[in-house]
N, CA, C and O atoms as a Tinker XYZ file with bonds, in Angstrom:
   356  protein
     1  N      0.790000   -1.301000   -0.070000    73     2
     2  CA    -0.117000   -0.114000    0.012000    64     1     3
     3  C      0.789000    1.322000   -0.026000    63     2     4     5
     4  O      1.676000    1.551000    0.797000    81     3
     5  N      0.471000    2.115000   -0.963000    73     3     6
     6  CA     1.299000    3.350000   -1.064000    64     5     7
     7  C      0.872000    4.365000   -0.052000    63     6     8     9
     8  O     -0.252000    4.313000    0.446000    81     7
     9  N      1.815000    5.364000    0.290000    73     7    10
    10  CA     1.471000    6.484000    1.210000    64     9    11
    11  C      0.400000    7.304000    0.514000    63    10    12    13
    12  O      0.338000    7.291000   -0.715000    81    11
    13  N     -0.527000    8.086000    1.317000    73    11    14
    14  CA    -1.367000    8.946000    0.857000    64    13    15
    15  C     -0.714000   10.330000    0.594000    63    14    16    17
    16  O      0.007000   10.912000    1.405000    81    15
    17  N     -1.065000   10.800000   -0.676000    73    15    18
    18  CA    -0.421000   12.165000   -0.973000    64    17    19
    19  C     -1.161000   13.318000   -0.117000    63    18    20    21
    20  O     -2.388000   13.404000   -0.089000    81    19
    21  N     -0.437000   14.058000    0.470000    73    19    22
    22  CA    -1.184000   15.043000    1.485000    64    21    23
    23  C     -1.628000   16.208000    0.530000    63    22    24    25
    24  O     -1.250000   16.432000   -0.620000    81    23
    25  N     -2.551000   16.908000    1.326000    73    23    26
    26  CA    -3.221000   18.059000    0.416000    64    25    27
    27  C     -2.192000   19.249000    0.778000    63    26    28    29
    28  O     -1.559000   19.335000    1.831000    81    27
    29  N     -2.157000   20.086000   -0.234000    73    27    30
    30  CA    -1.446000   21.227000   -0.210000    64    29    31
    31  C     -2.049000   22.538000   -0.326000    63    30    32    33
    32  O     -2.944000   22.690000   -1.158000    81    31
    33  N     -1.672000   23.516000    0.407000    73    31    34
    34  CA    -2.382000   24.852000    0.324000    64    33    35
    35  C     -1.964000   25.656000   -0.715000    63    34    36    37
    36  O     -2.702000   26.501000   -1.222000    81    35
    37  N     -0.732000   25.434000   -1.097000    73    35    38
    38  CA    -0.174000   26.359000   -2.338000    64    37    39
    39  C      0.731000   25.525000   -3.179000    63    38    40    41
    40  O      1.188000   24.452000   -2.783000    81    39
    41  N      0.994000   26.070000   -4.415000    73    39    42
    42  CA     1.813000   25.307000   -5.297000    64    41    43
    43  C      3.314000   25.194000   -4.732000    63    42    44    45
    44  O      4.023000   24.192000   -4.825000    81    43
    45  N      3.652000   26.378000   -4.145000    73    43    46
    46  CA     5.108000   26.342000   -3.463000    64    45    47
    47  C      5.099000   25.236000   -2.518000    63    46    48    49
    48  O      6.009000   24.413000   -2.621000    81    47
    49  N      4.174000   25.075000   -1.567000    73    47    50
    50  CA     4.156000   24.049000   -0.614000    64    49    51
    51  C      4.260000   22.635000   -1.234000    63    50    52    53
    52  O      4.954000   21.750000   -0.731000    81    51
    53  N      3.597000   22.496000   -2.248000    73    51    54
    54  CA     3.516000   21.079000   -3.055000    64    53    55
    55  C      4.989000   20.894000   -3.627000    63    54    56    57
    56  O      5.532000   19.800000   -3.475000    81    55
    57  N      5.678000   21.963000   -4.303000    73    55    58
    58  CA     6.850000   21.928000   -4.946000    64    57    59
    59  C      7.936000   21.699000   -3.794000    63    58    60    61
    60  O      8.866000   20.963000   -4.126000    81    59
    61  N      7.967000   22.192000   -2.546000    73    59    62
    62  CA     8.740000   21.923000   -1.541000    64    61    63
    63  C      8.630000   20.482000   -1.179000    63    62    64    65
    64  O      9.656000   19.823000   -1.007000    81    63
    65  N      7.387000   19.927000   -1.046000    73    63    66
    66  CA     7.116000   18.581000   -0.604000    64    65    67
    67  C      7.887000   17.506000   -1.641000    63    66    68    69
    68  O      8.625000   16.596000   -1.264000    81    67
    69  N      7.571000   17.799000   -2.926000    73    67    70
    70  CA     8.066000   16.790000   -3.898000    64    69    71
    71  C      9.593000   16.912000   -4.004000    63    70    72    73
    72  O     10.223000   15.913000   -4.351000    81    71
    73  N     10.247000   18.072000   -3.728000    73    71    74
    74  CA    11.435000   18.318000   -3.958000    64    73    75
    75  C     12.291000   17.295000   -2.911000    63    74    76    77
    76  O     13.436000   16.916000   -3.160000    81    75
    77  N     11.574000   16.936000   -1.763000    73    75    78
    78  CA    12.190000   16.082000   -0.766000    64    77    79
    79  C     11.741000   14.658000   -0.672000    63    78    80    81
    80  O     12.378000   13.786000   -0.080000    81    79
    81  N     10.586000   14.472000   -1.300000    73    79    82
    82  CA     9.883000   13.257000   -1.084000    64    81    83
    83  C     10.338000   12.178000   -2.384000    63    82    84    85
    84  O     10.648000   12.499000   -3.531000    81    83
    85  N     10.273000   11.005000   -1.873000    73    83    86
    86  CA    10.457000    9.917000   -2.888000    64    85    87
    87  C      9.133000    9.521000   -3.433000    63    86    88    89
    88  O      8.343000    8.817000   -2.803000    81    87
    89  N      8.880000   10.064000   -4.802000    73    87    90
    90  CA     7.616000    9.785000   -5.275000    64    89    91
    91  C      7.153000    8.311000   -5.320000    63    90    92    93
    92  O      5.962000    8.003000   -5.287000    81    91
    93  N      8.206000    7.381000   -5.401000    73    91    94
    94  CA     7.766000    5.884000   -5.500000    64    93    95
    95  C      7.115000    5.510000   -4.245000    63    94    96    97
    96  O      6.401000    4.507000   -4.242000    81    95
    97  N      7.268000    6.170000   -3.217000    73    95    98
    98  CA     6.514000    5.867000   -1.928000    64    97    99
    99  C      5.015000    6.215000   -2.109000    63    98   100   101
   100  O      4.205000    5.744000   -1.311000    81    99
   101  N      4.625000    6.983000   -3.077000    73    99   102
   102  CA     3.279000    7.564000   -3.129000    64   101   103
   103  C      2.587000    7.273000   -4.444000    63   102   104   105
   104  O      1.362000    7.326000   -4.562000    81   103
   105  N      3.390000    6.975000   -5.396000    73   103   106
   106  CA     2.773000    6.719000   -6.828000    64   105   107
   107  C      3.326000    5.349000   -7.335000    63   106   108   109
   108  O      4.524000    5.102000   -7.201000    81   107
   109  N      2.463000    4.443000   -7.923000    73   107   110
   110  CA     2.958000    3.317000   -8.492000    64   109   111
   111  C      3.191000    3.577000  -10.012000    63   110   112   113
   112  O      2.267000    3.458000  -10.816000    81   111
   113  N      4.400000    3.919000  -10.366000    73   111   114
   114  CA     4.837000    4.414000  -11.741000    64   113   115
   115  C      4.578000    3.279000  -12.572000    63   114   116   117
   116  O      4.269000    3.526000  -13.737000    81   115
   117  N      4.648000    1.988000  -12.180000    73   115   118
   118  CA     4.353000    0.964000  -13.292000    64   117   119
   119  C      2.919000    0.963000  -13.772000    63   118   120   121
   120  O      2.620000    0.332000  -14.786000    81   119
   121  N      2.023000    1.643000  -13.083000    73   119   122
   122  CA     0.651000    1.602000  -13.619000    64   121   123
   123  C      0.366000    3.031000  -14.335000    63   122   124   125
   124  O     -0.729000    3.322000  -14.817000    81   123
   125  N      1.481000    3.866000  -14.339000    73   123   126
   126  CA     1.357000    5.174000  -14.977000    64   125   127
   127  C      1.021000    5.170000  -16.406000    63   126   128   129
   128  O      1.531000    4.301000  -17.114000    81   127
   129  N      0.183000    6.082000  -16.941000    73   127   130
   130  CA     0.046000    6.183000  -18.413000    64   129   131
   131  C      0.454000    7.541000  -18.944000    63   130   132   133
   132  O      0.266000    8.548000  -18.262000    81   131
   133  N      1.014000    7.595000  -20.155000    73   131   134
   134  CA     1.350000    8.712000  -20.723000    64   133   135
   135  C      0.225000    9.615000  -21.049000    63   134   136   137
   136  O     -0.818000    9.134000  -21.492000    81   135
   137  N      0.360000   10.925000  -20.857000    73   135   138
   138  CA    -0.791000   11.740000  -21.316000    64   137   139
   139  C     -0.328000   12.834000  -22.346000    63   138   140   141
   140  O      0.892000   12.971000  -22.433000    81   139
   141  N     -1.020000   13.540000  -23.047000    73   139   142
   142  CA    -0.728000   14.658000  -23.812000    64   141   143
   143  C     -1.625000   15.602000  -23.187000    63   142   144   145
   144  O     -2.824000   15.368000  -23.032000    81   143
   145  N     -0.940000   16.874000  -22.760000    73   143   146
   146  CA    -1.625000   17.931000  -22.324000    64   145   147
   147  C     -1.579000   19.122000  -23.297000    63   146   148   149
   148  O     -0.820000   20.074000  -23.110000    81   147
   149  N     -2.396000   19.035000  -24.311000    73   147   150
   150  CA    -2.246000   19.945000  -25.537000    64   149   151
   151  C     -2.286000   21.483000  -25.101000    63   150   152   153
   152  O     -1.666000   22.342000  -25.728000    81   151
   153  N     -3.045000   21.749000  -24.008000    73   151   154
   154  CA    -3.271000   23.121000  -23.782000    64   153   155
   155  C     -2.164000   23.713000  -22.727000    63   154   156   157
   156  O     -2.182000   24.870000  -22.308000    81   155
   157  N     -1.320000   22.843000  -22.416000    73   155   158
   158  CA    -0.294000   23.298000  -21.563000    64   157   159
   159  C      0.773000   23.944000  -22.260000    63   158   160   161
   160  O      1.351000   23.393000  -23.196000    81   159
   161  N      1.081000   25.172000  -21.818000    73   159   162
   162  CA     2.129000   26.011000  -22.477000    64   161   163
   163  C      3.372000   26.047000  -21.704000    63   162   164   165
   164  O      3.348000   26.324000  -20.505000    81   163
   165  N      4.575000   25.753000  -22.395000    73   163   166
   166  CA     5.802000   25.615000  -21.625000    64   165   167
   167  C      6.262000   26.968000  -21.072000    63   166   168   169
   168  O      5.938000   27.973000  -21.704000    81   167
   169  N      6.830000   27.064000  -20.192000    73   167   170
   170  CA     7.379000   28.367000  -19.500000    64   169   171
   171  C      8.342000   28.947000  -20.464000    63   170   172   173
   172  O      9.090000   28.153000  -21.034000    81   171
   173  N      8.438000   30.205000  -20.734000    73   171   174
   174  CA     9.271000   30.881000  -21.732000    64   173   175
   175  C     10.067000   31.865000  -20.945000    63   174   176   177
   176  O      9.593000   32.417000  -19.952000    81   175
   177  N     11.389000   32.110000  -21.423000    73   175   178
   178  CA    12.207000   32.996000  -20.900000    64   177   179
   179  C     12.743000   33.779000  -22.103000    63   178   180   181
   180  O     13.273000   33.211000  -23.058000    81   179
   181  N     12.580000   35.144000  -22.016000    73   179   182
   182  CA    13.271000   35.920000  -23.087000    64   181   183
   183  C     14.659000   36.090000  -22.841000    63   182   184   185
   184  O     15.067000   36.359000  -21.711000    81   183
   185  N     15.500000   35.938000  -23.928000    73   183   186
   186  CA    16.907000   36.021000  -23.776000    64   185   187
   187  C     17.378000   37.070000  -24.846000    63   186   188   189
   188  O     16.622000   37.357000  -25.774000    81   187
   189  N     18.555000   37.614000  -24.732000    73   187   190
   190  CA    19.054000   38.351000  -25.684000    64   189   191
   191  C     20.144000   37.531000  -26.401000    63   190   192   193
   192  O     20.913000   36.851000  -25.722000    81   191
   193  N     20.236000   37.562000  -27.622000    73   191   194
   194  CA    21.211000   36.784000  -28.430000    64   193   195
   195  C     21.824000   37.651000  -29.594000    63   194   196   197
   196  O     21.132000   38.183000  -30.463000    81   195
   197  N     23.151000   37.734000  -29.521000    73   195   198
   198  CA    23.793000   38.469000  -30.558000    64   197   199
   199  C     24.304000   37.599000  -31.596000    63   198   200   201
   200  O     25.106000   36.711000  -31.306000    81   199
   201  N     23.871000   37.798000  -32.884000    73   199   202
   202  CA    24.255000   36.921000  -34.026000    64   201   203
   203  C     24.948000   38.031000  -35.050000    63   202   204   205
   204  O     24.728000   39.242000  -35.051000    81   203
   205  N     25.845000   37.294000  -35.922000    73   203   206
   206  CA    26.332000   38.234000  -36.945000    64   205   207
   207  C     25.228000   38.630000  -37.909000    63   206   208   209
   208  O     24.332000   37.837000  -38.198000    81   207
   209  N     25.294000   39.851000  -38.401000    73   207   210
   210  CA    24.207000   40.228000  -39.251000    64   209   211
   211  C     23.943000   39.407000  -40.484000    63   210   212   213
   212  O     22.791000   39.216000  -40.872000    81   211
   213  N     25.026000   38.905000  -41.122000    73   211   214
   214  CA    24.963000   38.066000  -42.274000    64   213   215
   215  C     24.061000   36.768000  -41.746000    63   214   216   217
   216  O     23.078000   36.422000  -42.402000    81   215
   217  N     24.382000   36.183000  -40.726000    73   215   218
   218  CA    23.728000   35.003000  -40.156000    64   217   219
   219  C     22.154000   35.268000  -40.059000    63   218   220   221
   220  O     21.268000   34.565000  -40.545000    81   219
   221  N     22.017000   36.402000  -39.347000    73   219   222
   222  CA    20.596000   36.680000  -39.254000    64   221   223
   223  C     19.750000   37.031000  -40.469000    63   222   224   225
   224  O     18.544000   36.791000  -40.528000    81   223
   225  N     20.447000   37.607000  -41.426000    73   223   226
   226  CA    19.762000   37.697000  -42.786000    64   225   227
   227  C     19.563000   36.461000  -43.408000    63   226   228   229
   228  O     18.531000   36.288000  -44.056000    81   227
   229  N     20.437000   35.534000  -43.303000    73   227   230
   230  CA    20.427000   34.177000  -43.981000    64   229   231
   231  C     19.156000   33.327000  -43.262000    63   230   232   233
   232  O     18.398000   32.626000  -43.933000    81   231
   233  N     19.044000   33.472000  -41.945000    73   231   234
   234  CA    18.107000   32.965000  -41.179000    64   233   235
   235  C     16.671000   33.444000  -41.565000    63   234   236   237
   236  O     15.690000   32.700000  -41.597000    81   235
   237  N     16.669000   34.876000  -41.874000    73   235   238
   238  CA    15.374000   35.365000  -42.255000    64   237   239
   239  C     15.001000   34.950000  -43.590000    63   238   240   241
   240  O     13.820000   34.787000  -43.895000    81   239
   241  N     15.925000   34.779000  -44.370000    73   239   242
   242  CA    15.611000   34.318000  -45.846000    64   241   243
   243  C     15.124000   32.774000  -45.796000    63   242   244   245
   244  O     14.204000   32.395000  -46.521000    81   243
   245  N     15.725000   31.989000  -44.989000    73   243   246
   246  CA    15.265000   30.499000  -44.812000    64   245   247
   247  C     13.889000   30.564000  -44.193000    63   246   248   249
   248  O     13.027000   29.809000  -44.644000    81   247
   249  N     13.598000   31.387000  -43.209000    73   247   250
   250  CA    12.213000   31.428000  -42.633000    64   249   251
   251  C     11.296000   31.917000  -43.635000    63   250   252   253
   252  O     10.180000   31.398000  -43.668000    81   251
   253  N     11.595000   32.867000  -44.492000    73   251   254
   254  CA    10.657000   33.323000  -45.435000    64   253   255
   255  C     10.220000   32.202000  -46.354000    63   254   256   257
   256  O      9.057000   32.073000  -46.736000    81   255
   257  N     11.226000   31.392000  -46.690000    73   255   258
   258  CA    11.018000   30.246000  -47.778000    64   257   259
   259  C     10.003000   29.340000  -47.197000    63   258   260   261
   260  O      9.128000   28.778000  -47.856000    81   259
   261  N     10.191000   29.228000  -45.813000    73   259   262
   262  CA     9.374000   28.237000  -45.126000    64   261   263
   263  C      7.994000   28.891000  -44.577000    63   262   264   265
   264  O      7.096000   28.207000  -44.087000    81   263
   265  N      7.941000   30.197000  -44.711000    73   263   266
   266  CA     6.760000   31.023000  -44.296000    64   265   267
   267  C      6.404000   30.890000  -42.774000    63   266   268   269
   268  O      5.266000   30.794000  -42.313000    81   267
   269  N      7.612000   30.902000  -42.062000    73   267   270
   270  CA     7.422000   30.952000  -40.532000    64   269   271
   271  C      8.216000   32.226000  -40.060000    63   270   272   273
   272  O      9.055000   32.732000  -40.806000    81   271
   273  N      7.945000   32.736000  -38.824000    73   271   274
   274  CA     8.856000   33.802000  -38.301000    64   273   275
   275  C     10.320000   33.339000  -38.145000    63   274   276   277
   276  O     10.501000   32.142000  -37.927000    81   275
   277  N     11.247000   34.059000  -38.223000    73   275   278
   278  CA    12.477000   33.637000  -37.909000    64   277   279
   279  C     12.906000   33.254000  -36.665000    63   278   280   281
   280  O     13.847000   32.477000  -36.500000    81   279
   281  N     12.226000   33.790000  -35.718000    73   279   282
   282  CA    12.497000   33.464000  -34.213000    64   281   283
   283  C     11.906000   31.930000  -34.141000    63   282   284   285
   284  O     12.634000   31.132000  -33.550000    81   283
   285  N     10.738000   31.456000  -34.645000    73   283   286
   286  CA    10.165000   30.133000  -34.721000    64   285   287
   287  C     11.284000   29.176000  -35.307000    63   286   288   289
   288  O     11.613000   28.116000  -34.775000    81   287
   289  N     11.801000   29.664000  -36.418000    73   287   290
   290  CA    12.660000   28.768000  -37.217000    64   289   291
   291  C     13.983000   28.528000  -36.343000    63   290   292   293
   292  O     14.579000   27.453000  -36.274000    81   291
   293  N     14.323000   29.666000  -35.714000    73   291   294
   294  CA    15.599000   29.381000  -34.873000    64   293   295
   295  C     15.249000   28.447000  -33.783000    63   294   296   297
   296  O     16.089000   27.596000  -33.489000    81   295
   297  N     14.133000   28.484000  -33.145000    73   295   298
   298  CA    13.695000   27.597000  -32.083000    64   297   299
   299  C     13.630000   26.164000  -32.530000    63   298   300   301
   300  O     13.922000   25.227000  -31.786000    81   299
   301  N     13.208000   26.024000  -33.861000    73   299   302
   302  CA    13.103000   24.729000  -34.493000    64   301   303
   303  C     14.509000   24.197000  -34.632000    63   302   304   305
   304  O     14.807000   23.078000  -34.212000    81   303
   305  N     15.452000   25.078000  -35.278000    73   303   306
   306  CA    16.761000   24.382000  -35.390000    64   305   307
   307  C     17.469000   24.141000  -34.100000    63   306   308   309
   308  O     18.158000   23.131000  -33.955000    81   307
   309  N     17.330000   25.008000  -33.181000    73   307   310
   310  CA    17.798000   24.714000  -31.681000    64   309   311
   311  C     17.344000   23.366000  -31.209000    63   310   312   313
   312  O     18.115000   22.556000  -30.695000    81   311
   313  N     15.999000   23.143000  -31.410000    73   311   314
   314  CA    15.378000   22.154000  -30.761000    64   313   315
   315  C     15.875000   20.730000  -31.423000    63   314   316   317
   316  O     16.043000   19.702000  -30.769000    81   315
   317  N     16.061000   20.848000  -32.708000    73   315   318
   318  CA    16.595000   19.704000  -33.460000    64   317   319
   319  C     17.892000   19.237000  -33.093000    63   318   320   321
   320  O     18.235000   18.058000  -33.002000    81   319
   321  N     18.683000   20.395000  -32.860000    73   319   322
   322  CA    20.185000   20.110000  -32.633000    64   321   323
   323  C     20.248000   19.410000  -31.146000    63   322   324   325
   324  O     20.803000   18.334000  -30.925000    81   323
   325  N     19.590000   20.206000  -30.187000    73   323   326
   326  CA    19.670000   19.612000  -28.818000    64   325   327
   327  C     19.195000   18.257000  -28.718000    63   326   328   329
   328  O     19.784000   17.514000  -27.933000    81   327
   329  N     18.061000   17.738000  -29.501000    73   327   330
   330  CA    17.710000   16.333000  -29.461000    64   329   331
   331  C     18.796000   15.424000  -30.144000    63   330   332   333
   332  O     19.009000   14.271000  -29.769000    81   331
   333  N     19.460000   16.031000  -31.169000    73   331   334
   334  CA    20.544000   15.096000  -31.805000    64   333   335
   335  C     21.747000   15.078000  -30.769000    63   334   336   337
   336  O     22.392000   14.040000  -30.618000    81   335
   337  N     22.015000   16.110000  -30.131000    73   335   338
   338  CA    23.213000   15.892000  -29.159000    64   337   339
   339  C     22.865000   15.026000  -28.032000    63   338   340   341
   340  O     23.753000   14.321000  -27.553000    81   339
   341  N     21.703000   14.994000  -27.562000    73   339   342
   342  CA    21.445000   14.055000  -26.505000    64   341   343
   343  C     21.232000   12.641000  -26.934000    63   342   344   345
   344  O     21.309000   11.697000  -26.147000    81   343
   345  N     20.974000   12.527000  -28.153000    73   343   346
   346  CA    21.071000   11.074000  -28.829000    64   345   347
   347  C     22.594000   10.560000  -28.829000    63   346   348   349
   348  O     22.891000    9.374000  -28.680000    81   347
   349  N     23.335000   11.389000  -28.976000    73   347   350
   350  CA    24.805000   11.078000  -29.092000    64   349   351
   351  C     25.553000   10.866000  -27.880000    63   350   352   353
   352  O     26.700000   10.420000  -27.905000    81   351
   353  N     24.904000   11.190000  -26.748000    73   351   354
   354  CA    25.727000   11.225000  -25.371000    64   353   355
   355  C     25.685000    9.769000  -25.048000    63   354   356
   356  O     26.225000    9.348000  -24.025000    81   355
């Protein structure tokens, strides 16, 4: 029998609890099912990135060919490369 998950008053209280608790004492992960949460938006952080002007112009040209904003194309490129790097580790 697994331990009962306590009720939390705030999200901060819940985060504090799970940062110290062993979830396997509370949840039977073998019975867990994958879920897709389509309306869940990832947390975003704005950054400043300095690029050579020529690189930025080339990125904009590629984005224009694909009919997407250049920032979105840059995120796609970064995502693909990060995934590739993790597969080679």
